[in-house]
Each structure stands twice: as C-alpha cells, then as structure tokens.
C-alpha positions in Angstrom: 0.0 0.0 0.0 1.5 3.3 -1.1 0.2 6.1 1.0 2.9 8.7 0.4 1.3 12.1 -0.2 -2.2 10.5 0.0 -5.1 12.2 1.9 -6.0 9.9 4.8 -8.7 10.4 7.4 -8.5 8.5 10.7 -11.9 8.3 12.5 -11.8 7.8 16.2 -9.0 8.8 18.6 -8.8 5.7 20.7 -5.5 3.9 21.2 -5.5 2.3 17.7 -6.6 5.6 16.0 -3.7 7.6 17.5 -1.3 4.9 16.5 -2.7 4.7 13.0 -2.5 8.5 12.5 1.2 8.6 13.7 2.1 5.7 11.5 0.4 7.1 8.4 2.1 10.5 8.9 5.5 8.8 9.2 4.7 7.1 5.9 4.3 10.5 4.2 0.5 10.7 4.2 -1.5 13.9 4.7 -3.4 12.9 7.8 -6.6 14.3 9.5 -8.2 12.8 12.5 -11.8 13.2 13.5 -13.5 12.2 16.8 -17.1 12.9 18.0 -15.9 13.5 21.6 -15.3 17.1 22.7 -11.7 18.2 22.9 -11.6 18.2 26.7 -12.3 14.4 26.8 -9.4 13.5 24.6 -6.6 14.1 27.1 -3.1 14.2 25.9 -3.6 12.8 22.4 -4.3 16.1 20.7 -1.0 17.9 21.4 1.0 14.9 20.2 -0.9 14.7 17.0 -0.6 18.5 16.4 3.1 18.3 17.1 3.4 15.8 14.2 1.5 18.1 11.8 -1.7 16.1 11.9 -5.0 18.0 11.6 -7.5 17.3 14.4 -11.3 17.6 14.3 -13.2 17.1 17.6 -16.8 17.4 18.8 -18.3 15.7 15.8 -17.7 14.6 12.2 -17.9 17.3 9.6 -19.5 16.2 6.3 -16.8 17.8 4.2 -14.0 16.2 6.3 -15.0 12.8 4.8 -15.0 14.0 1.2 -12.0 13.7 -1.1 -10.1 11.3 1.1 -7.9 8.6 -0.6 -8.3 6.4 2.4 -10.4 6.3 5.6 -9.1 4.3 8.6 -11.8 3.7 11.2 -11.1 2.8 14.8 -13.0 -0.3 16.2 -15.0 1.8 18.6 -16.7 3.6 15.7 -19.7 1.7 14.2 -19.3 1.1 10.5 -22.9 2.0 10.0 -22.5 5.5 11.3 -23.9 8.0 8.7 -20.5 9.6 7.7 -18.9 6.2 7.0 -22.0 5.0 5.1 -21.9 8.1 3.0 -18.2 7.8 2.4 -18.7 4.2 1.2 -21.4 5.3 -1.1 -19.1 7.9 -2.7 -16.6 5.1 -3.4 -14.0 6.0 -0.8 -12.0 3.2 0.7 -12.9 2.5 4.4 -10.7 0.1 6.4 -9.9 -0.6 10.0 -6.5 -0.4 11.8 -6.0 -4.2 11.7 -6.4 -4.2 7.9 -4.0 -1.2 7.7 -1.5 -3.2 9.7 -1.9 -6.3 7.6 -0.9 -4.3 4.5 2.5 -3.6 6.1 3.3 -6.6 8.3 5.7 -8.7 6.3 5.5 -12.0 8.1 2.9 -14.6 9.1 0.0 -13.7 11.3 -1.7 -15.8 14.0 -5.1 -14.3 14.7 -7.3 -15.2 17.7 -10.9 -14.3 18.2 -13.9 -15.4 20.3 -16.5 -14.1 22.7 -14.4 -15.0 25.7 -10.8 -16.1 26.4 -9.1 -14.1 23.6 -6.6 -12.2 25.8 -5.6 -15.3 27.8 -5.2 -17.4 24.7 -3.4 -14.8 22.7 -1.0 -14.1 25.5 -0.3 -17.9 26.1 0.0 -18.6 22.4 2.5 -15.8 22.0 4.6 -17.2 24.8 4.4 -20.7 23.4 5.5 -19.5 19.9 8.3 -17.5 21.4 9.4 -20.5 23.5 9.5 -22.5 20.3 12.4 -20.2 19.1 10.5 -17.8 16.8 10.9 -14.0 17.0 7.4 -13.1 18.2 5.3 -10.0 18.8 1.9 -9.9 20.4 -0.8 -7.2 20.1 -4.1 -6.2 18.5 -7.2 -5.9 20.7 -5.0 -7.1 23.6 -3.5 -3.7 24.1 -0.7 -2.8 21.7 -2.3 -1.8 18.4 -1.4 -4.0 15.4 -0.1 -1.1 13.5 2.4 -0.4 16.3 4.0 -3.9 15.7 5.0 -3.0 12.1 8.3 -1.4 13.0 9.2 -4.3 15.2 8.4 -7.1 12.7 10.5 -8.6 9.9 9.5 -11.3 7.5 10.7 -13.9 10.1 8.6 -12.4 12.9 5.4 -14.3 14.0 2.7 -11.7 14.7 0.1 -13.0 17.2 -3.0 -10.8 17.3 -6.1 -10.7 19.4 -8.9 -9.5 17.0 -12.4 -8.5 17.9 -15.6 -8.6 15.9 -15.4 -4.8 15.6 -12.0 -5.1 14.0 -13.0 -7.9 11.7 -15.9 -5.9 10.3 -13.4 -3.6 8.5 -11.0 -6.1 6.9 -10.4 -6.5 3.2 -7.2 -8.5 2.6 -6.4 -9.6 6.2 -5.2 -13.2 5.9 -4.0 -15.1 9.0 -1.7 -18.1 8.5 -3.5 -19.5 11.6 -7.0 -18.3 12.5 -8.5 -19.3 15.9 -12.1 -19.0 17.0 -12.4 -19.9 20.6 -16.2 -19.7 21.1 -19.2 -17.6 19.9 -21.9 -16.6 22.4 -24.2 -13.5 22.3 -22.2 -10.3 22.9 -22.1 -6.8 21.5 -25.7 -7.1 20.4 -26.1 -3.4 21.1 -23.8 -2.9 18.1 -24.3 -5.9 15.9 -28.1 -6.1 16.5 -28.4 -9.8 16.0 -26.5 -12.9 17.0 -26.3 -13.9 13.3 -24.6 -10.6 12.4 -22.2 -11.0 15.3 -21.3 -14.5 14.2 -20.8 -13.3 10.6 -18.4 -10.7 11.8 -16.4 -13.3 13.8 -16.4 -15.6 10.7 -14.7 -13.0 8.6 -11.4 -14.1 10.2 -11.4 -16.9 7.7 -12.5 -14.8 4.7 -9.1 -14.6 2.9 -7.5 -17.9 4.1 -6.3 -20.4 1.5 -5.8 -24.1 1.5 -2.3 -23.8 2.9 -3.5 -21.9 6.0 -5.0 -23.4 9.2 -8.2 -22.8 11.1 -8.6 -23.7 14.7 -12.1 -24.2 16.1 -13.8 -25.3 19.3 -15.4 -28.7 18.7 -17.6 -28.2 21.8 -19.2 -25.0 20.6 -22.0 -25.5 18.0 -21.5 -22.1 16.4 -17.8 -22.8 15.9 -18.6 -26.2 14.4 -20.9 -24.5 11.9 -18.0 -22.2 10.9 -15.9 -25.0 9.6 -17.7 -24.7 6.2 -16.7 -21.1 6.0 -13.0 -21.5 5.5 -10.8 -22.9 2.8 -8.1 -23.6 5.3 -7.3 -26.9 6.9 -9.4 -27.3 10.1 -8.0 -28.3 13.4 -10.2 -28.8 16.4 -9.9 -28.6 20.2 -12.1 -30.2 22.7 -12.1 -30.9 26.4 -15.0 -33.4 26.0 -14.0 -35.7 23.2 -11.2 -36.9 21.0 -10.6 -35.1 17.7 -9.1 -36.3 14.5 -6.6 -33.5 14.3 -6.0 -30.8 16.9 -5.9 -31.0 20.8 -8.1 -32.6 23.3 -8.3 -34.0 26.9 -8.6 -37.7 27.5 -8.3 -39.6 30.7 -7.0 -36.5 32.5 -4.3 -35.8 29.9 -3.9 -33.2 27.1 -3.0 -34.7 23.7 -2.2 -33.1 20.4 -3.0 -35.1 17.2 -2.0 -34.4 13.6 -1.1 -36.3 10.4 2.3 -37.0 12.0 0.8 -38.8 14.9 -0.4 -38.2 18.5 1.7 -36.6 21.3 0.9 -36.3 25.0 1.5 -32.7 26.1 0.8 -32.7 29.8 -1.6 -33.7 32.6 -4.7 -31.6 32.6 -4.1 -31.1 36.3 -0.9 -29.2 35.5 -2.8 -26.4 33.9 -2.4 -23.5 36.4 -5.5 -21.5 35.5 -8.9 -21.9 37.2 -12.0 -22.9 35.3 -13.0 -25.3 32.6 -13.0 -22.5 30.1 -9.3 -22.0 30.6 -8.7 -25.7 29.7 -10.3 -24.8 26.4 -8.0 -21.7 26.1 -5.0 -23.9 26.7 -6.1 -26.5 24.2 -6.4 -23.7 21.5 -2.9 -22.5 22.4 -1.6 -26.1 22.2 -3.1 -26.3 18.6 -1.2 -23.1 17.7 2.0 -24.4 19.2 1.7 -27.7 17.4 1.0 -26.0 14.1 4.1 -23.9 14.6 6.0 -27.1 15.2 7.0 -26.2 18.8 8.4 -29.0 20.8 5.8 -30.6 23.2 8.1 -30.2 26.2 8.4 -26.4 25.5 4.7 -26.2 25.1 4.2 -28.0 28.5 6.7 -25.8 30.3 5.2 -22.6 29.0 1.7 -23.6 30.1 2.9 -24.7 33.5 4.7 -21.4 34.1 1.9 -19.2 32.7 0.2 -16.7 35.1 -3.4 -15.6 34.8 -3.8 -12.4 32.7 -4.6 -9.3 34.7 -8.4 -8.7 35.2 -9.2 -12.3 34.1 -10.1 -14.4 37.2 -7.2 -12.7 38.8 -6.6 -13.6 42.5 -6.2 -10.4 44.4 -6.1 -11.2 48.2 -7.4 -13.2 51.1 -8.8 -11.0 53.9 -10.2 -12.5 57.1 -10.6 -15.8 55.3 -12.4 -14.3 52.3 -10.8 -14.6 48.8 -11.2 -11.8 46.3 -11.0 -12.3 42.5 -11.0 -9.7 39.8 -12.7 -10.8 36.6 -13.4 -7.3 35.2 -12.8 -8.6 31.7 -16.0 -10.6 32.1 -17.9 -8.1 30.0 -20.6 -10.4 28.8 -23.0 -13.0 30.3 -21.1 -16.0 29.0 -17.9 -14.8 30.6 -19.7 -14.4 33.9 -21.1 -17.9 33.6 -17.6 -19.2 33.1 -16.3 -17.3 36.1 -19.1 -18.6 38.4 -18.4 -22.2 37.1 -14.9 -21.8 38.5 -16.2 -21.7 42.1 -18.4 -24.4 43.6 -20.3 -22.2 46.1 -20.3 -19.3 48.6 -19.8 -16.6 46.0 -20.6 -12.9 46.5 -20.8 -11.5 42.9 -20.6 -7.9 41.7 -22.7 -7.4 38.5 -23.4 -4.4 36.4 -22.1 -1.6 34.2 -23.1 -0.7 30.6 -25.6 -3.1 29.1 -24.9 -4.6 25.7 -28.3 -5.9 25.0 -27.7 -9.0 27.2 -30.0 -11.6 28.7 -29.1 -11.8 32.4 -31.7 -14.6 33.0 -29.0 -17.0 31.7 -27.2 -16.5 35.0 -30.1 -17.6 37.2 -29.3 -21.3 37.6 -25.8 -20.6 38.7 -26.8 -17.8 40.9 -29.2 -20.2 42.7 -26.6 -22.9 43.0 -23.4 -21.0 43.9 -24.1 -17.4 44.9 -24.9 -16.1 48.4 -25.6 -12.5 47.3 -25.4 -10.3 44.2 -24.3 -6.6 44.4 -25.4 -4.5 41.4 -23.7 -1.4 40.1 -23.9 1.0 37.2 -26.3 1.8 34.5 -27.5 -1.8 33.9 -28.3 -2.4 37.6 -32.1 -2.2 37.3 -32.3 -4.4 34.3 -30.1 -7.0 36.0 -32.1 -6.9 39.2 -35.4 -7.4 37.2 -34.0 -10.4 35.4 -32.4 -12.2 38.4 -35.0 -11.3 40.9 -36.0 -14.3 43.1 -32.9 -16.3 42.5 -30.5 -14.7 45.0 -30.5 -11.9 47.6 -29.7 -8.6 45.8 -28.0 -5.5 47.2 -28.2 -2.4 45.0 -24.8 -0.9 45.5 -24.5 1.9 42.8 -20.7 2.0 42.8 -18.0 -0.6 42.8 -16.4 0.7 46.0 -19.7 0.4 47.8 -20.2 -3.1 46.5 -16.8 -4.2 47.7 -17.5 -2.8 51.2 -20.9 -4.4 51.4 -19.7 -7.8 50.2 -16.8 -7.7 52.7 -19.2 -7.0 55.5 -21.5 -9.9 54.5 -18.9 -12.5 53.6 -17.8 -15.3 56.0 -14.4 -17.1 56.1 -14.3 -19.5 53.1 -16.5 -17.2 50.9 -15.5 -15.7 47.6 -16.0 -12.1 46.5 -16.0 -12.0 42.7 -16.1 -9.1 40.3 -17.5 -10.6 37.1 -19.9 -7.8 35.9 -21.4 -9.3 32.7 -21.4 -5.7 31.3 -19.1 -3.2 29.6 -17.4 -0.7 31.8 -18.0 2.6 30.0 -20.8 4.0 32.2 -18.5 4.6 35.2 -15.0 3.7 34.0 -12.6 4.4 31.1 -12.4 0.6 30.2 -12.4 -2.8 31.9 -8.8 -2.3 33.0 -9.7 0.8 34.9 -12.6 -1.0 36.5 -10.4 -3.8 37.6 -7.8 -1.5 39.1 -10.5 0.3 41.1 -11.7 -3.1 42.4 -8.1 -4.1 43.4 -7.6 -0.7 45.1 -10.8 -1.2 47.1 -9.6 -4.7 48.1 -6.2 -3.3 49.1 -7.9 -0.7 51.3 -9.8 -3.5 53.0 -6.6 -5.4 53.6 -5.0 -2.3 55.1 -8.0 -1.8 57.4 -7.8 -5.5 58.5 -4.1 -5.1 59.5 -4.7 -1.9 61.5 
C-alpha cells in the first residue's frame, strides 16, 4: 500500500486511532483525525498529533471532512454503519480498520485469535508458546498494543500473534492469518451488531481470505464454531475438552493430547494447567493447537503452560482478607464470561454485577446464581435491568458504585467465601475501560486489607 502524499482520514481517537495516525504520517500521508468526543475528553492525544502536523477535528464529524479522502481508517469503537462512513462508502471512498491497515504492512505470518471470551488469555499464552519455540514473536491487537504499532518491530521472520475483535474484523479486506482461531461464539455486543447472526458473521470474517495452505482452529464443543468449519478454505484443526478429535488438541483420561497427520503426542496432565476454570482448559487447548501448528516441541509447550500466570483482570486472584478470597474478573464483559467465572467456584460466592448493558439476557445467570451465589451486588447503568431479570434467584444488594459493592460484600462474607467481580457488562458507564474497573476493584480490596491489618 503506497500512502505517500495521500489524503488519509482516521476516524476515532482511541489507542489504535492515534497509533494509525502517527504511522500514516510517518509514511508520508496527509493525515486528518476526526472524533465525535469534545476536545476536553481527549486528554493528551491532541498535542501529540498536532506536534506531528496532523490536523485534528473534535466534537463531531464534519461532512466535508470525509470527502475527497484517498483512504479512511476507522477505529474499532466507531460503528461502521455511522452515517458519515456509510456516505463515504457510497461515494466510493475506501474504508478500512486499523488491523487491515497493519496487515498491509506486516511482512511475516499472522496468527489471529478471536472469540466471545478467552481471547486475551489465549493470545498471551499462544504468543509465549511460539516465542518459547524459538521464533521471533510480537503480540498485540485488541489485547492492548495496536497491530499497527507492531509493524516497526516485525520482519519477514517475525510471527505476529494478534487478538482480534468482531469490531476489527468488520473492516478487513485482505487480512489473511496463517493460523486463525475462533475460541467460542456466544451472544455479545448485540447493542452494536443487533443480531447474533450478524455478530457470528463478523467473527467468521477471520477466515475470509484464508487459503488451502492456511490453518483454522475451532472449538469442537461450541455448536456455532462447528458451523464455521464450512466457511474457511483452510485446513481445520479442532480442540475439545469433552471428546477426542481427528486433528487438533483434546483431553482424554486427564491428559492433554495433540494429534496431527504425523501422529499423537501427549503434552501434559490436565491437572498441571495452572488456570482456574473449565473455560481455561479450552483456552490452553487452543494454544496447544497453535504451538503444534508452529512445530513447537511438546516439552516447550508444556513448560510454557505450567509457568503461565493468569492475565490481569481475568479471574485474577487479588487477596485473602479474614478468610475471604477476592477475585478480579473485570474482563467478564458479557454474560457467558460471567457464567464461566461462576463455574470456576463451587459455592459461597458474592458476585458484583453491572455496568453498561450490551443488550444482554441476564436470566441466563439464574441457575448458577441459585446454586453458587450467596448474594449479588449491582452497580452501574444496567443495575435495574439485571435486578429485574435475576429477581428471586438470590439476595440482591443495590450498591450503585464498585467501591460500595466491595465494602458491602466484605461485610457480609464469611471465612471461606469468595468475592468475585464478574460484571457481565461493559465498563463505559463509570470507567474508562475494563482495566480501569479492575484497578478500582483491586484498590478497594487493598484498602480492606489495610484496614484489616490496623
């Protein structure tokens, strides 16, 4: 892609938007950025962009700003059906996302991982396995470091491991992973995608440009993933914690195996997996598939998994205070993730729920709430909806804020109980992002610990 002297508009000043704008400017493009947020909400980004000679529009998208552009790069947080982008497309202007932009410049093979839940854990672990296999490796995408920021670090020998979201996959054109992984597909982001079918279609685009020499890794225990096998030209590898697969990774008799045309290999005991929850067994199996496809030695795969630590904000153990354990699963931003979190604990849970609703059905939590939860504490904008849908299953405390919820849970919990932040919602009503929410939770727990010591 030759962008020297081309007019390029970057829409959305999130992390990936800023990175894209700076990259494009360095490539010689005439760059403008546009964000609907007012200037005072965009923090330190604007001075940096202005210092690099990038024009900045804030507080809305001007109609003329979108006209006459050679390329429009849209951040994942901006809906592709927003009127300015729809109009730009109608005028024949090229609209792509940051991941597609990066794919045009990344010279080596890409491993791309998506799914409703488990993306960050699996991407991190897969990156560590590939690196342990002796490959130069960089990790990024939706996990934190924008894909475009990896371009300067990557050579043709570098394996690029990317977490990709449905929002990012909506705006690809040529993006072609050598290995594409779909962990699971359950209802999420329905406030944006409108229907589960549209959400599934967005996820399935990860396979769109794959060819017969590429690999697709799918969850044999997830019916939607099974249906995706017909949507790729790549060779399909499966992972399952419930049954043997012809090629891929699976658990049998308490052991993790990898199977391919070259035979079957035992990787490790399932009991050696250091992460809590059955869902994390699935994440590990997907990462084993990636390692096997990259021809990493089984012993290196095993050691990497055994040494792996839980990703921050993902069933992260925080502290034990007066016999009560506190876990931060702020990344549980949808109902299915919260179900998986609850399944990790047999009983005596005090759960904190709430945030920004994404069109979710919280009644799906009711069976587990009855079986495993002592009390639920609701926070944020979705509190009333959640309360109405879980009413009668568990005692509910309307806490408003996360700090209040932590204090009330601590007061009610007995030794041996669990206090779990697994909100089933996005964070944007009260927090900058799920990381911010997780940090606030951990700080509230640390304050409890300090009070307990005094």
